[in-house]
N, C-alpha and C positions, 0 to 999 in steps of 0.2 A: 503493499499499500504505499510506504514512505517514497519507493523507487517509483512508483506511477506518480505520485505528488511533485516529486522533485523533477520528472520528465515533463510534466505540464506545465510547471513554472517556467523552464527553460524554452520550451515552444512559445507560451504565450507572452512572457517578458523579455527575456534575454536575446532570443533571436531577431525579434523587430527592432531593437536597439541596435545590434550589430549591422541589420541592413541600412537602417537611417544612417549609420556613422560612416560605411563605406560608400554611401551616395546613392543607395538604390531605393531611398525610401520616396523618391519625387520630390515635390515642393516642399519647404518647409514654412511654416504658419507664423504669423506674428500675432500680437495680441489686440491689433487694430483690424483685424480682417483681411488683411492683405497678404501677400504671398511672396516669398523671396526666391528667386528665379536668377540663378548666377549672380547673386549679390546684388541684383536690381527688384524694386519693389514695382507691382502692379496690382491693382484690384482684380483678384482671380474671377474669372468669368464674365468681367464687363465687356459688352461690346466693343468692337474698335470704332472710334469716333467716325461720325457719318462722312465728313470731309476727308478722312484717310480712307475708310471702306469703299468710297465711290470708286477708288482706283484699283481695288483689289479684285482678283479673279473672282466672279460671284458676287462681288458687292458687298461682301461682309465677312467679319473675321471677329477674332478674340483679342482683346487688348493684351500684350505681353509687358510692355513698357512704354511710359510717355513721359518724356523729359524735356527741360528747355534750357538753353544757355542765353546770354545776353542778346544774341542775334538770331537764334533758330529754335525751332522747334521739332522735336523727334520722337518718331512713333514706332514701335514695333507690333506687328499684329500678326496673328497666326490664322490661316484660312482652314476651312473645315477637313482639309486634306492633308493638314499638317504642314504647310509651307508657312516660312517665315517670310514677312517684308518689312523693309526699312523704309519708313517715309519720312523725309526731311523738308521742311518748310522755313522760308524765311519770315521771321515775326513782321506781320503789319504788311506783307507782301502779298499781292494778288496771287492764286494758285495757277502759275505759268511754267512752261518748261525752264524758263530762267530762274524761277524762286522756289521750286518745288521738284523732287526727286523721289520715286518710289522704285526699289530694285529688291531683287531677292535677297534675303540675309541668312545667317546660319549663328546657332548658338557657339558660344565660346566657352572657357573654363571659367571667365569672370564676367560674362556679358553677349556681346552680339557684334557681329562684324558683317559688313555688306562691301561688295566690290562692284566698281564700274569703270572699266577700262584701267587707266593707271591708278585710279583713286580707289581709297580704301576708308571706310568709315568706321571707326570702331567705337562701340557704346560700353563703357566701363563703368563700375561703380562710381559715380560723382564724376565724371570726365566724358567729354565727346572728342575723339581724336581724329583727325582728318589727314591723311598721308597719301603724296603723291610719290609714287616710286617707293624711295627711300627717305624722302624730304617730309617732314612733318610740317603741313601747312598750318593746322591750329590744334591746339590742346586747350579746351574750355571746361570750365567747371559747369556742372548741370545741376539742376534742381528739379523737383517733381512739377509736372505742368498740370 
């Protein structure tokens, strides 16, 4: 009986802790109802904002992260089929090719990255880094949008 109880304790309590510790537990939750994904926070299950979703395949998605710098608004959304998209907009600018960019993105260890030609857009905790080739064009602090 004691061996059975010990086995049950290991299965119900210890194994889930190990799974979470090695990264198999999915998203972690914070006390405010948001989730942490790659060190970035977003409202779990929130729909992608309409001004971003209209450019997504299928016209809708789930918000992963939405941040702002002094000059830009950056959003990452996931479509129903699991594809991620980076959306960058100039603050206070019309949504045109000159002031708006939406491209496929990928998860990274500490955030998201998206590439278009020689440009790489890196979303990290508290930072948006834009690189052309090897040259860092900007490294801006971010805050929740």
